C-alpha positions in Angstrom: -177.1 59.6 -108.9 -176.4 61.6 -112.0 -173.2 59.6 -112.9 -175.0 56.3 -112.1 -177.8 57.3 -114.5 -175.4 58.4 -117.1 -173.4 55.0 -116.8 -176.9 53.1 -117.4 -177.9 55.0 -120.4 -176.4 56.6 -123.6 -179.0 59.4 -123.4 -178.3 63.1 -123.2 -178.9 64.2 -119.6 -179.9 67.6 -118.1 -179.1 67.7 -114.4 -180.9 70.4 -112.4 -179.2 71.6 -109.3 -180.0 74.9 -107.9 -177.6 74.7 -105.0 -174.3 76.1 -105.8 -172.4 74.0 -103.5 -174.1 70.7 -104.7 -173.7 71.7 -108.5 -170.0 72.2 -107.8 -169.7 68.7 -106.3 -171.5 67.2 -109.3 -169.4 69.2 -111.8 -166.2 67.9 -109.9 -167.3 64.4 -110.2 -168.1 64.9 -114.0 -164.7 66.5 -114.7 -163.1 63.1 -113.6 -165.2 61.2 -116.3 -164.6 63.3 -119.6 -166.9 60.9 -121.6 -169.9 62.1 -119.4 -169.1 65.8 -119.9 -170.2 65.3 -123.6 -173.7 64.0 -122.4 -174.5 65.7 -119.0 -175.3 69.3 -118.9 -175.6 70.6 -115.3 -178.1 73.6 -115.1 -178.4 75.9 -112.1 -182.3 75.7 -111.9 -185.0 73.9 -110.0 -187.8 72.0 -111.8 -190.2 74.9 -111.9 -187.7 77.4 -113.3 -185.9 75.4 -116.1 -186.8 76.3 -119.6 -185.7 73.7 -122.3 -186.1 74.1 -126.0 -187.9 70.7 -126.3 -189.7 68.2 -124.3 -187.8 65.5 -122.4 -188.3 61.9 -122.6 -188.1 61.2 -119.0 -187.9 62.9 -115.7 -186.0 61.3 -112.8 -186.1 62.7 -109.4 -184.2 60.5 -106.6 -184.3 61.6 -103.0 -186.0 65.0 -103.8 -189.8 64.7 -103.5 -189.7 64.4 -99.6 -187.9 67.7 -99.4 -190.2 69.7 -101.4 -192.9 71.8 -99.8 -196.5 70.6 -100.5 -197.4 73.6 -102.6 -194.2 73.3 -104.7 -195.1 69.7 -105.2 -198.8 70.6 -106.4 -197.2 73.1 -108.8 -194.5 70.7 -110.1 -196.7 67.9 -111.4 -198.4 70.0 -114.2 -195.1 71.7 -115.2 -193.4 68.2 -115.6 -196.4 66.8 -117.5 -196.1 69.7 -120.0 -192.4 69.3 -120.5 -192.3 65.5 -120.7 -192.6 63.8 -124.2 -195.2 60.9 -123.9 -195.2 57.8 -126.0 -198.1 55.6 -125.8 -198.0 52.3 -127.4 -201.0 50.0 -127.7 -203.8 49.6 -125.2 -203.9 47.9 -121.9 
């Protein structure tokens, strides 16, 4: 999914992958696409332990939430809310 996301946006991407094996697979795929290596940073963290210097514009989690324990999910939402830059335009 990371390469598909990178293909659809020019944004800088931080891919979180705590699994050594899965991180290796992703880095192998990225090494075949040199243009993506400039925009995609793969970090060995999960969503609760990553510490970025600035807020992110969006968080994308695909095929992840179902695998997380309920307590982890409960702790995750406030962390994501604090780390995500929110833009509000107009009123609904």
